[in-house]
C-alpha positions as CSV (number, residue, x, y, z in Angstrom):
1,M,-66.5,-83.0,-31.2
2,E,-63.5,-82.3,-33.2
3,Q,-60.4,-80.8,-31.7
4,A,-59.0,-77.7,-33.5
5,S,-55.6,-78.4,-34.9
6,E,-52.8,-75.9,-33.9
7,E,-51.0,-74.4,-36.9
8,R,-47.2,-74.4,-36.5
9,P,-44.5,-73.1,-38.8
10,H,-43.1,-75.6,-41.2
11,F,-39.3,-75.8,-41.7
12,E,-37.5,-77.8,-44.3
13,H,-33.9,-79.0,-44.0
14,I,-31.7,-77.7,-46.7
15,A,-28.4,-79.6,-47.1
16,N,-26.5,-76.9,-49.0
17,P,-27.9,-73.4,-48.2
18,G,-25.4,-71.8,-50.6
19,S,-27.0,-73.5,-53.6
20,L,-30.2,-71.4,-53.0
21,F,-28.5,-68.2,-53.8
22,G,-26.8,-67.1,-57.0
23,C,-24.1,-64.5,-57.7
24,H,-24.7,-61.8,-60.3
25,P,-21.4,-60.4,-61.5
26,Q,-21.1,-56.6,-61.9
27,S,-18.0,-55.7,-63.9
28,A,-19.0,-52.0,-64.3
29,G,-18.7,-51.2,-60.5
30,W,-19.8,-51.9,-57.0
31,G,-23.4,-52.7,-56.0
32,P,-26.3,-54.5,-57.7
33,S,-27.2,-54.1,-61.4
34,T,-29.5,-51.5,-62.6
35,C,-32.0,-54.2,-63.6
36,D,-33.6,-55.2,-60.3
37,K,-36.0,-57.8,-61.9
38,E,-33.1,-59.7,-63.4
39,V,-31.3,-59.7,-60.0
40,R,-34.3,-61.0,-58.1
41,T,-34.9,-63.7,-60.8
42,E,-31.4,-65.0,-60.8
43,C,-30.1,-64.5,-57.3
44,L,-33.1,-64.5,-55.0
45,A,-35.4,-67.0,-56.8
46,A,-34.6,-69.7,-54.1
47,L,-36.2,-67.6,-51.3
48,A,-39.6,-68.6,-52.5
49,H,-38.9,-72.1,-51.0
50,L,-38.3,-70.7,-47.5
51,P,-41.4,-70.5,-45.3
52,F,-42.3,-67.1,-43.9
53,E,-44.9,-66.7,-41.3
54,P,-45.8,-63.2,-40.0
55,N,-46.9,-64.7,-36.6
56,V,-43.5,-66.1,-35.9
57,R,-41.2,-64.1,-33.6
58,P,-38.8,-61.9,-35.7
59,S,-35.9,-63.1,-33.5
60,L,-36.0,-66.5,-35.2
61,F,-35.4,-64.9,-38.6
62,S,-33.0,-62.2,-37.4
63,H,-30.6,-64.8,-35.9
64,Q,-31.0,-67.6,-38.4
65,L,-31.7,-66.0,-41.8
66,F,-30.9,-62.3,-41.8
67,R,-27.9,-60.4,-40.5
68,A,-26.3,-57.1,-41.5
69,C,-22.7,-57.2,-42.4
70,D,-20.7,-54.0,-41.7
71,F,-17.0,-54.5,-41.6
72,T,-16.3,-50.8,-40.6
73,F,-18.6,-50.8,-37.6
74,H,-16.0,-52.1,-35.0
75,V,-13.3,-49.8,-36.3
76,Q,-15.5,-46.8,-36.0
77,Q,-16.6,-47.9,-32.5
78,R,-13.0,-48.2,-31.2
79,Q,-12.1,-44.8,-32.6
80,R,-15.1,-43.2,-31.0
81,D,-14.6,-44.7,-27.6
82,G,-10.8,-44.2,-27.7
83,R,-10.1,-47.9,-27.1
84,D,-7.5,-48.2,-29.8
85,P,-4.2,-48.8,-28.0
86,R,-2.3,-47.5,-30.9
87,G,-4.0,-44.1,-30.7
88,I,-1.9,-42.8,-27.7
89,T,1.3,-44.0,-29.2
90,V,0.5,-42.4,-32.6
91,A,-0.5,-39.1,-30.9
92,F,2.8,-38.9,-29.0
93,A,4.8,-39.7,-32.1
94,D,3.0,-36.9,-34.0
95,E,3.7,-34.4,-31.2
96,E,7.4,-35.4,-31.0
97,Q,7.8,-34.8,-34.7
98,Q,6.7,-31.2,-34.2
99,F,9.7,-30.4,-31.9
100,Q,13.3,-29.9,-32.9
101,T,16.3,-30.2,-30.6
102,V,18.3,-26.9,-30.4
103,D,20.7,-27.7,-27.5
104,N,21.7,-31.0,-26.1
105,R,24.2,-29.8,-23.6
106,P,23.8,-30.9,-20.0
107,L,22.6,-28.4,-17.4
108,L,25.1,-26.9,-15.1
109,R,24.8,-27.7,-11.4
110,R,25.2,-24.9,-8.9
111,G,27.8,-25.4,-6.2
112,G,26.9,-25.2,-2.5
113,G,26.2,-28.7,-1.6
114,G,22.6,-28.5,-0.6
115,G,21.4,-25.1,-1.5
116,W,21.4,-21.8,0.3
117,L,18.8,-23.0,2.7
118,H,21.3,-25.4,4.3
119,K,24.0,-22.7,4.6
120,R,22.5,-19.7,6.3
121,R,24.9,-17.0,7.3
122,A,25.2,-16.1,10.9
123,P,23.7,-12.7,11.8
124,V,26.2,-10.0,12.0
125,K,26.1,-8.0,15.3
126,Q,25.8,-4.3,14.8
127,S,26.6,-1.5,17.1
128,T,24.1,1.3,18.0
129,A,26.0,3.7,15.8
130,A,26.0,1.3,12.8
131,F,22.3,0.6,13.3
132,N,21.5,4.3,13.4
133,E,23.6,5.0,10.3
134,K,21.9,2.2,8.4
135,N,18.5,3.5,9.3
136,K,19.6,7.0,8.3
137,E,20.7,5.7,4.9
138,E,17.4,3.8,4.3
139,E,15.5,6.9,5.3
140,E,17.4,9.0,2.8
141,L,16.8,6.5,0.0
142,R,13.1,6.3,0.8
143,L,12.6,10.1,1.0
144,G,14.8,11.0,-2.0
145,K,16.0,14.4,-2.9
146,K,12.7,16.1,-2.0
147,G,12.6,14.5,1.4
148,K,16.2,15.5,2.1
149,S,15.5,19.1,1.3
150,E,12.4,19.1,3.4
151,Q,14.2,17.5,6.3
152,K,17.1,19.9,6.0
153,K,14.7,22.9,6.0
154,Q,13.0,21.6,9.1
155,Q,16.4,21.2,10.9
156,Q,17.3,24.8,10.0
157,Q,14.0,26.1,11.3
158,Q,14.4,24.2,14.5
159,Q,18.0,25.5,15.0
160,A,16.8,29.1,14.3
161,R,14.0,28.6,16.8
162,F,16.3,27.4,19.5
163,A,18.7,30.3,18.7
164,R,15.8,32.8,19.2
165,I,14.9,31.2,22.5
166,H,18.4,31.4,23.8
167,A,18.7,35.0,22.6
168,R,15.5,35.9,24.4
169,H,16.6,34.4,27.7
170,R,19.9,36.3,27.3
171,A,18.1,39.5,26.6
172,F,15.6,39.3,29.4
173,S,17.9,37.9,32.0
174,E,19.5,41.3,32.5
175,W,19.0,42.9,35.9
176,S,16.5,45.7,36.1
177,V,18.6,47.0,39.0
178,Q,22.2,46.0,39.3
179,P,22.9,44.9,42.9
180,T,26.0,46.2,44.7
181,N,28.2,44.9,47.5
182,E,26.9,47.5,49.8
183,W,23.4,45.9,50.0
184,A,22.7,43.8,53.0
185,V,21.1,40.4,52.3
186,E,18.0,40.1,54.5
187,A,16.6,36.9,52.9
188,E,16.8,34.8,49.7
189,I,13.6,33.2,48.3
190,P,14.2,31.0,45.2
191,L,11.4,31.3,42.7
192,S,11.0,27.6,42.5
193,Q,9.8,27.5,46.2
194,L,7.0,29.9,45.4
195,Y,5.1,27.0,43.7
196,K,4.8,25.3,47.1
197,H,3.1,28.3,48.7
198,A,-0.6,28.4,48.1
199,V,-3.4,30.3,49.7
200,E,-6.9,28.8,50.0
201,S,-9.2,31.2,48.3
202,G,-12.2,30.0,50.2
203,K,-10.8,31.3,53.5
204,I,-10.2,34.8,52.1
205,K,-12.8,37.4,53.1
206,V,-13.3,40.2,50.7
207,K,-14.7,43.6,51.6
208,D,-15.3,46.6,49.4
209,L,-13.8,49.7,51.1
210,A,-14.9,52.3,48.4
211,W,-15.9,52.7,44.8
212,R,-13.7,54.9,42.7
213,G,-13.6,55.8,39.0
214,E,-16.3,55.3,36.3
215,L,-17.6,52.1,34.8
216,R,-19.0,52.5,31.3
217,T,-21.5,50.3,29.5
218,Y,-20.4,47.3,27.5
219,N,-20.5,47.7,23.8
220,K,-22.3,44.6,22.4
221,Q,-21.0,45.1,18.9
222,A,-17.8,43.4,20.0
223,D,-19.7,40.1,20.1
224,Q,-20.7,40.5,16.4
225,I,-17.2,40.8,15.0
226,R,-16.6,38.2,12.3
227,T,-14.2,37.7,9.5
228,K,-16.8,39.1,7.1
229,L,-17.7,41.9,9.5
230,P,-14.3,43.2,10.6
231,V,-13.9,46.2,12.9
232,A,-10.8,48.5,12.5
233,L,-8.8,49.0,15.7
234,Q,-8.3,52.6,16.9
235,N,-5.0,53.9,18.2
236,L,-5.9,55.9,21.4
237,S,-2.4,56.1,22.8
238,S,-2.1,59.8,21.8
239,N,-5.5,60.7,23.5
240,F,-4.8,59.1,26.9
241,D,-2.0,59.0,29.4
242,Y,-1.7,55.7,31.1
243,Y,-0.6,56.2,34.7
244,W,-0.2,53.4,37.2
245,V,-0.4,54.8,40.7
246,T,2.1,53.5,43.3
247,T,1.2,52.2,46.7
248,Q,2.4,55.3,48.6
249,D,0.6,57.7,46.2
250,D,-2.8,55.9,46.4
251,D,-5.0,58.0,48.5
252,L,-7.4,55.2,49.4
253,I,-4.6,53.0,50.8
254,K,-3.1,55.8,52.8
255,E,-6.5,56.7,54.3
256,Q,-7.3,53.1,55.3
257,M,-3.9,52.6,56.9
258,L,-4.2,55.7,58.9
259,N,-7.8,55.9,59.9
260,S,-9.0,52.2,59.7
261,S,-10.3,50.7,62.9
262,E,-9.1,47.3,61.8
263,P,-5.3,46.6,61.8
264,I,-3.6,46.5,58.4
265,D,-0.2,44.7,58.2
266,V,0.6,44.7,54.4
267,A,-0.5,47.1,51.6
268,A,0.0,46.8,47.9
269,T,-1.7,47.6,44.6
270,D,-3.2,45.1,42.2
271,Q,-0.4,45.6,39.8
272,V,2.2,44.6,42.4
273,L,0.2,41.6,43.5
274,A,0.0,40.4,39.9
275,C,3.8,40.6,39.6
276,L,4.2,38.5,42.8
277,M,1.8,35.9,41.6
278,A,3.5,35.5,38.2
279,A,7.0,35.6,39.7
280,P,7.9,31.8,39.3
281,Q,7.1,31.9,35.5
282,S,8.1,35.4,34.7
283,K,10.8,35.9,32.0
284,Y,11.4,39.6,32.7
285,S,13.6,41.1,35.3
286,W,11.7,43.5,37.6
287,H,12.2,44.8,41.2
288,L,9.9,46.1,43.9
289,H,10.4,48.4,46.9
290,L,9.5,47.2,50.3
291,T,9.1,49.8,53.1
292,K,8.3,49.0,56.7
293,V,6.7,51.8,58.7
294,E,5.6,51.3,62.3
295,G,5.2,47.5,61.8
296,K,3.3,47.9,58.5
297,L,4.8,46.7,55.3
298,L,4.3,48.6,52.0
299,I,5.1,46.8,48.8
300,D,5.6,49.4,46.1
301,K,7.2,49.9,42.7
302,A,9.3,52.7,41.2
303,N,7.8,55.2,38.7
304,G,8.7,54.3,35.1
305,S,9.9,50.8,36.0
306,I,9.4,47.7,33.8
307,V,6.4,46.8,35.9
308,D,4.5,49.7,34.3
309,L,5.1,48.3,30.8
310,L,2.2,46.4,29.1
311,T,3.8,43.0,28.3
312,V,2.8,40.2,26.0
313,N,3.1,36.5,27.0
314,E,4.7,37.4,30.4
315,T,4.4,33.9,31.7
316,A,4.8,32.1,28.3
317,S,7.6,29.5,27.8
318,E,8.8,31.4,24.8
319,P,8.9,35.2,25.6
320,P,8.6,37.6,22.7
321,M,11.6,39.1,21.0
322,Q,13.1,42.3,22.3
323,D,12.5,45.3,20.1
324,A,15.5,46.4,18.0
325,E,14.8,50.1,18.7
């Protein structure tokens, strides 16, 4: 039995590898000649003596026989990765050439020794008048001319309003009846004390003594009055004569005081009672007549007195102006 022999690549030792290749001069330019056959015959004829086996690993030939020579590879690699130490210096030099010096004087240093933060001024104490004056000036600057005119207008309106109030108090503070020295003072009741006197309405017993007069039906059209459905007011003062009866002229009061089985101590009309109830807040001057007969007190008014007048805002803080007529 014969043993199979293993085929191995055959290598020959070449003493001078440079003698295997020739140099073909090209005086017309760079690169090989146009005649490839002549180049292969003259320059690469010695390659035929080198063994070449396809089964051998290419790494043997790539390291020993063939190698690409590119002298610009490393330069391009450094430029691409930015590893050229001269690139930064050259870039700064190019940028500095683009600028020109226009002023080489040194900067002036501000005095103060450490800045304004280290030397704060002490707060100046202001009086109340100075503070108010400062706020007034700031308010005037903020409002401007328009704000000043509006503020002045409001002040004038307020002054006129106060003047009207004082005039009203002066006009209505006149006595309805001028007292004389001949009058004897029986008692003095300040109006401010009338606030303290109160009557519990729950303890008052009401009894109808008689029905007088005529009560007409209510006109429901008054509930339907709107801005779009106005109703003109009618002046009926010429058709009717308003008469407010006094306590002594009231027949019902006279009859009850004379013929009633129950004792009656004080008698007055509803109009007189309304004046007494509104006395602490009344702005008008009025007077009443008190008559005492057989232990019975009659509170009455004079015919044609101010109590008979129909007033507006009788208990208001600002009474109406007095008519000029």
